[in-house]
Every structure is written in structure tokens, then in C-alpha cells.
N, C-alpha and C positions, 0 to 999 in steps of 0.2 A: 193694747196688748197687755193690760194688767197694771198693777201698781208697782211703783219703783221706789225703793228706799236706798239711799246712798250713805255709805259709812266712811268716815275718815279714819277709823281705827279707834278714835277716842269718843265716838258718839255717832249719831245718825243725822244726816241732813234731810230735813223735810222742808222743801221750799214753801214759802208763805204765799206764793202765787200759783195758779194752776199750771201744770206742766203742759205745754203745747206740743211737745215732741221729745223724743229721746235725746236729740242733739242738745236741747236746752238743759236737760238734766246732766249731760256730760259737761257742759260749759260751767254750770253752777258747781258741780262736784269738783272740777279741776280748780276753779277759783278758790274753793274752800280747802284745798290741799288733799282731796281724796285721791287715793291711788288704785282703788278698785270699785267696781259697781257690781253688787250681787243682787239677784232677784229670783223670784220663784215663778215657774210657769207650770200649770197643770199638765199632766201627761197627755191628755186628750187634745190639748191646744196645739196641734201640729203646725198650723200656719205661724204662730208666734215662735215656736221652737225653731222652725226652719228659717224664719226671719233673723232671729238673734244669732244662730249659727252662721248664717250667711254674712252677717256683719262682723264676725270674728269672735263672738262670745265662746267661752269654753263651757261645755256641759259638765258641771262638777259631779253630777250623779254618775255619769258614764266614766269620767276621768279619775275621780277620787273616791267615789262611793258615798258621797254625802247624802244624808236624808234630812228633811226638814220636819221638825216636830212643833206642835203647838199645845199649850195648856189653855183650857177655857177657864173662865172666872170661878166657877164652882170648884173645879179641881184645884185651882190656885189657892182658894180659901181653905180647902181641906189640907193641903200640903203646908200652908202657912201655920196651921194649928197643930201640926204633928210634934 
């Protein structure tokens, strides 16, 4: 169901071993002191959205109006030289 990146507030947890399931990611995050797990799901991926909502996740787009943005390397270079 996509990539997962876990934040402890002071950085991001990227496990050094393959994630074999969401429960393992929760276990690692909790062990590292994480208090939230945030992730992105494309709007067309309804099975993943339904799964996460069914497990108790909060859809921040609907609840808080958050939008996810990304800068590609070329744009990053341009902005770095402004």
C-alpha cells in the first residue's frame, strides 16, 4: 500500500530492513519514541484509503485541509540559486 516514513518529530525513521507489514513499522516507530505516523496515499488508491481509515487513521486532507507538495531536483537547484 505504498511507502511509509515515520517521524519522531526530530527526524524521520527509515528502517534499515525491509518493512514486512504496517505492524512492524508501528513497532519500530513506538520503540524509537514516535508519537504519530503520517503517510501519503494517491487519491485513486481507494483500497489503501479504505484500509487505513478502517484501521483508525485520520485523513488529514479531509479533516485539516493539508496538501502534500514536492520539489524536484531541477527546481530545488533553481531555488537554491535565487
